[in-house]
C-alpha positions in Angstrom: 52.0 167.7 101.6 52.7 166.4 105.1 51.7 168.1 108.3 53.9 167.5 111.4 52.7 168.3 114.9 55.2 168.1 117.8 54.4 167.8 121.5 56.2 167.0 124.8 58.5 169.9 125.3 58.7 171.7 128.6 60.9 172.7 131.5 63.0 170.1 133.3 66.0 170.1 135.7 69.4 168.9 134.6 69.6 165.1 134.7 65.9 164.8 134.0 64.0 163.3 131.0 61.5 164.4 128.4 59.8 162.6 125.5 59.0 164.5 122.4 56.4 163.2 119.9 55.9 164.1 116.3 52.7 163.0 114.6 52.5 163.1 110.8 49.3 163.5 108.7 48.5 164.3 105.1 50.5 162.7 102.3 52.1 160.2 104.7 52.6 157.6 102.1 55.6 159.7 101.0 57.3 159.7 104.4 60.6 158.0 104.5 63.2 159.4 106.8 62.2 161.6 109.7 64.4 163.6 112.0 64.6 166.0 114.9 66.6 169.2 114.7 67.1 171.8 117.4 67.9 175.5 117.4 69.2 177.3 120.5 69.1 181.1 120.7 71.8 182.7 118.5 72.8 179.4 117.0 72.1 177.6 113.8 69.6 174.8 113.5 71.4 171.5 114.0 70.5 167.8 113.4 69.8 165.9 116.6 68.8 162.5 115.3 67.4 160.9 112.1 65.5 157.6 111.6 65.0 155.8 108.3 61.8 154.1 107.2 63.3 150.8 108.3 64.1 152.1 111.8 67.8 152.7 111.4 69.0 155.7 113.4 71.9 158.2 113.5 72.6 160.7 116.3 74.6 163.8 116.8 77.7 163.1 118.9 76.4 165.5 121.6 73.3 163.3 122.3 74.6 159.8 121.7 73.9 157.5 124.6 71.3 160.0 126.0 68.7 160.3 123.3 66.7 157.6 121.6 64.7 158.1 118.5 62.0 155.6 117.5 59.0 155.4 115.3 55.6 153.8 115.3 54.6 153.5 111.6 51.0 152.4 112.5 50.6 155.8 114.3 52.7 157.8 111.9 54.6 159.1 114.9 58.2 159.4 115.9 59.4 159.7 119.5 62.5 161.3 120.8 63.3 160.0 124.3 65.7 162.4 126.0 67.5 161.3 129.1 70.2 162.8 131.3 69.3 166.3 129.9 71.9 169.1 130.2 71.4 172.8 130.1 73.1 172.9 126.7 70.2 170.8 125.4 67.9 173.9 125.8 66.5 174.7 122.4 63.5 174.7 120.2 63.1 171.2 118.8 61.7 170.7 115.3 60.5 167.6 113.6 61.4 167.2 110.0 60.5 165.0 107.0 61.0 165.6 103.3 57.4 167.0 103.2 58.2 169.9 105.6 58.8 171.0 109.2 56.8 171.0 112.4 56.1 174.2 114.3 58.7 173.4 117.0 58.5 172.7 120.7 60.5 174.4 123.4 62.8 172.3 125.7 64.4 174.1 128.6 66.8 172.4 130.9 67.6 174.3 134.1 70.9 173.8 136.0 
């Protein structure tokens, strides 16, 4: 089983930046793809970005050009750099891998 711990959420003004981190531990040998999802109040959880074991990435159209997902395999950590944040980016952000979910971290963007 894999444990995921997110950090880096917070409150930021529109146009600002945040970097989320997700550190994996446990049965990390099984980790392949990792991803970030988000869930805003009253909405379904949606995929934000995914990164494969080789570093290939895919992004939701709503974040393309603003968010960058990267991974440091030596640290078993993925990073989501979020720039040009908008109020509609406000949500709880969850880290995911095939072994499970993180606990979530709140991102709030004020207008």
